[in-house]
C-alpha positions as a Markdown table, in Angstrom:
| # | Residue | x | y | z |
|---|---|---|---|---|
| 1 | Unk | 21.3 | 46.6 | 141.3 |
| 2 | Unk | 21.2 | 49.5 | 144.7 |
| 3 | Unk | 19.6 | 48.1 | 147.8 |
| 4 | Unk | 17.8 | 49.9 | 150.2 |
| 5 | Unk | 20.8 | 49.8 | 152.5 |
| 6 | Unk | 22.5 | 52.0 | 149.6 |
| 7 | Unk | 19.9 | 54.6 | 149.6 |
| 8 | Unk | 19.6 | 54.9 | 153.1 |
| 9 | Unk | 23.2 | 55.9 | 153.1 |
| 10 | Unk | 22.4 | 58.8 | 150.3 |
| 11 | Unk | 19.8 | 60.1 | 153.2 |
| 12 | Unk | 22.1 | 62.0 | 156.0 |
| 13 | Unk | 19.8 | 61.4 | 159.0 |
| 14 | Unk | 19.1 | 57.6 | 158.0 |
| 15 | Unk | 22.6 | 57.2 | 157.5 |
| 16 | Unk | 23.1 | 58.2 | 161.1 |
| 17 | Unk | 20.6 | 56.1 | 162.7 |
| 18 | Unk | 22.4 | 53.1 | 162.5 |
| 19 | Unk | 19.4 | 51.4 | 160.6 |
| 20 | Unk | 19.5 | 47.5 | 159.6 |
| 21 | Unk | 17.6 | 46.2 | 156.5 |
| 22 | Unk | 16.9 | 42.8 | 157.7 |
| 23 | Unk | 14.4 | 41.9 | 154.9 |
| 24 | Unk | 14.3 | 43.1 | 151.7 |
| 25 | Unk | 12.0 | 41.6 | 148.6 |
| 26 | Unk | 9.9 | 43.5 | 146.3 |
| 27 | Unk | 7.0 | 43.2 | 148.6 |
| 28 | Unk | 8.5 | 43.6 | 152.0 |
| 29 | Unk | 11.1 | 45.9 | 153.6 |
| 30 | Unk | 11.6 | 45.2 | 157.5 |
| 31 | Unk | 14.7 | 47.7 | 159.2 |
| 32 | Unk | 15.8 | 47.8 | 162.8 |
| 33 | Unk | 17.2 | 50.6 | 164.6 |
| 34 | Unk | 19.0 | 50.4 | 167.8 |
| 35 | Unk | 18.6 | 52.0 | 170.8 |
| 36 | Unk | 22.3 | 53.2 | 170.2 |
| 37 | Unk | 21.9 | 57.1 | 168.5 |
| 38 | Unk | 18.7 | 57.3 | 169.0 |
| 39 | Unk | 18.3 | 57.9 | 173.1 |
| 40 | Unk | 17.0 | 61.0 | 174.1 |
| 41 | Unk | 17.5 | 62.5 | 177.5 |
| 42 | Unk | 16.2 | 59.3 | 179.5 |
| 43 | Unk | 17.7 | 57.2 | 178.1 |
| 44 | Unk | 14.2 | 55.9 | 175.6 |
| 45 | Unk | 14.1 | 56.3 | 171.8 |
| 46 | Unk | 13.9 | 59.7 | 171.2 |
| 47 | Unk | 10.3 | 60.0 | 169.5 |
| 48 | Unk | 11.8 | 62.0 | 166.5 |
| 49 | Unk | 13.8 | 58.8 | 165.7 |
| 50 | Unk | 10.4 | 56.2 | 165.9 |
| 51 | Unk | 8.3 | 58.5 | 163.6 |
| 52 | Unk | 12.0 | 58.5 | 161.0 |
| 53 | Unk | 11.3 | 54.9 | 161.2 |
| 54 | Unk | 8.3 | 54.5 | 160.5 |
| 55 | Unk | 8.2 | 57.4 | 157.3 |
| 56 | Unk | 10.6 | 56.2 | 154.7 |
| 57 | Unk | 10.7 | 52.1 | 154.6 |
| 58 | Unk | 7.2 | 52.6 | 152.2 |
| 59 | Unk | 8.8 | 55.4 | 150.0 |
| 60 | Unk | 12.0 | 53.3 | 149.8 |
| 61 | Unk | 10.1 | 50.5 | 148.4 |
| 62 | Unk | 9.4 | 52.2 | 145.0 |
| 63 | Unk | 12.9 | 51.7 | 144.3 |
| 64 | Unk | 12.3 | 48.0 | 144.0 |
| 65 | Unk | 9.7 | 48.4 | 141.9 |
| 66 | Unk | 9.6 | 51.9 | 139.4 |
| 67 | Unk | 12.2 | 54.1 | 137.9 |
| 68 | Unk | 12.1 | 57.7 | 140.6 |
| 69 | Unk | 12.2 | 59.2 | 137.3 |
| 70 | Unk | 8.8 | 57.6 | 136.4 |
| 71 | Unk | 6.4 | 57.3 | 139.2 |
| 72 | Unk | 7.8 | 58.9 | 143.0 |
| 73 | Unk | 6.7 | 59.0 | 146.3 |
| 74 | Unk | 5.8 | 61.7 | 148.6 |
| 75 | Unk | 4.8 | 61.9 | 152.4 |
| 76 | Unk | 1.9 | 64.4 | 153.0 |
| 77 | Unk | 0.9 | 63.7 | 156.7 |
| 78 | Unk | 1.5 | 61.7 | 159.1 |
| 79 | Unk | 0.8 | 61.2 | 162.7 |
| 80 | Unk | 1.9 | 58.6 | 165.8 |
| 81 | Unk | 0.2 | 57.5 | 168.9 |
| 82 | Unk | 3.5 | 56.4 | 171.0 |
| 83 | Unk | 2.3 | 53.3 | 173.1 |
| 84 | Unk | 5.2 | 52.6 | 175.4 |
| 85 | Unk | 8.9 | 53.9 | 176.2 |
| 86 | Unk | 11.6 | 51.7 | 174.2 |
| 87 | Unk | 14.7 | 50.9 | 175.8 |
| 88 | Unk | 15.9 | 48.8 | 173.1 |
| 89 | Unk | 16.1 | 48.5 | 169.5 |
| 90 | Unk | 12.9 | 48.7 | 167.2 |
| 91 | Unk | 11.5 | 47.6 | 163.9 |
| 92 | Unk | 9.3 | 48.3 | 161.1 |
| 93 | Unk | 7.9 | 46.1 | 158.2 |
| 94 | Unk | 6.4 | 47.3 | 155.4 |
| 95 | Unk | 4.3 | 44.9 | 153.2 |
| 96 | Unk | 2.7 | 46.0 | 149.9 |
| 97 | Unk | 1.2 | 43.3 | 147.5 |
| 98 | Unk | 1.5 | 42.8 | 144.0 |
| 99 | Unk | -2.1 | 43.7 | 143.3 |
| 100 | Unk | -1.4 | 46.8 | 145.7 |
| 101 | Unk | 2.0 | 48.1 | 143.2 |
| 102 | Unk | -0.1 | 47.1 | 140.0 |
| 103 | Unk | -2.9 | 49.8 | 141.2 |
| 104 | Unk | -0.4 | 52.0 | 142.5 |
| 105 | Unk | 1.0 | 51.8 | 138.9 |
| 106 | Unk | -2.3 | 52.2 | 136.9 |
| 107 | Unk | -4.0 | 55.0 | 139.0 |
| 108 | Unk | -0.6 | 57.2 | 139.1 |
| 109 | Unk | -0.2 | 56.8 | 135.1 |
| 110 | Unk | -4.4 | 57.4 | 134.6 |
| 111 | Unk | -4.5 | 60.5 | 137.1 |
| 112 | Unk | -0.8 | 61.6 | 137.6 |
| 113 | Unk | -1.1 | 61.2 | 141.4 |
| 114 | Unk | -2.6 | 58.7 | 144.0 |
| 115 | Unk | -3.2 | 58.9 | 147.6 |
| 116 | Unk | -1.7 | 55.7 | 149.9 |
| 117 | Unk | -3.0 | 55.9 | 152.9 |
| 118 | Unk | -0.8 | 53.5 | 155.2 |
| 119 | Unk | -0.8 | 52.2 | 159.1 |
| 120 | Unk | 2.8 | 51.7 | 160.0 |
| 121 | Unk | 3.4 | 49.6 | 163.5 |
| 122 | Unk | 6.6 | 49.7 | 165.1 |
| 123 | Unk | 7.8 | 46.9 | 167.3 |
| 124 | Unk | 9.9 | 46.5 | 170.0 |
| 125 | Unk | 12.3 | 43.5 | 170.4 |
| 126 | Unk | 9.6 | 41.0 | 171.7 |
| 127 | Unk | 7.3 | 42.2 | 169.3 |
| 128 | Unk | 5.3 | 44.4 | 171.3 |
| 129 | Unk | 3.7 | 47.6 | 169.2 |
| 130 | Unk | 5.6 | 50.6 | 170.4 |
| 131 | Unk | 3.9 | 53.2 | 168.4 |
| 132 | Unk | 1.2 | 53.0 | 165.2 |
| 133 | Unk | 1.6 | 55.8 | 162.8 |
| 134 | Unk | -0.9 | 56.5 | 160.4 |
| 135 | Unk | 0.7 | 58.1 | 157.6 |
| 136 | Unk | -0.5 | 59.7 | 153.7 |
| 137 | Unk | 2.0 | 59.0 | 151.4 |
| 138 | Unk | 1.3 | 60.2 | 147.3 |
| 139 | Unk | 2.3 | 58.3 | 144.4 |
| 140 | Unk | 3.2 | 61.0 | 141.9 |
| 141 | Unk | 3.9 | 60.8 | 138.1 |
| 142 | Unk | 7.0 | 62.9 | 137.1 |
| 143 | Unk | 6.6 | 65.0 | 134.6 |
| 144 | Unk | 9.2 | 64.8 | 131.8 |
């Protein structure tokens, strides 16, 4: 079975971010991003790296649940609010309950797609919220 880390290595921008999977279950993915390799011109974390850290985990969790030739995710829209500059590692943790997964599968099979609004928090090493992302993902039924 492939892991989220295996999939992250296949996506070139993610491969170069120094990401580390801290937790991977069917319902949770927690990933850490170091400052090294993700710093901006003033030594804080680059804003694009923070947005990328927020964007990919929910979609990657689909690998734990679905054959992507059947149901797959795409992101439609994201907004981010940066709360404070970061000068250290950041983490993101995405949780999806079994009931949510069941609803995603049921609705996607019935309608061919499902809107999936998410709010994602990026936290620093002390657990303080660094950024808040509001995202609209879509689960899509693959055409066969």
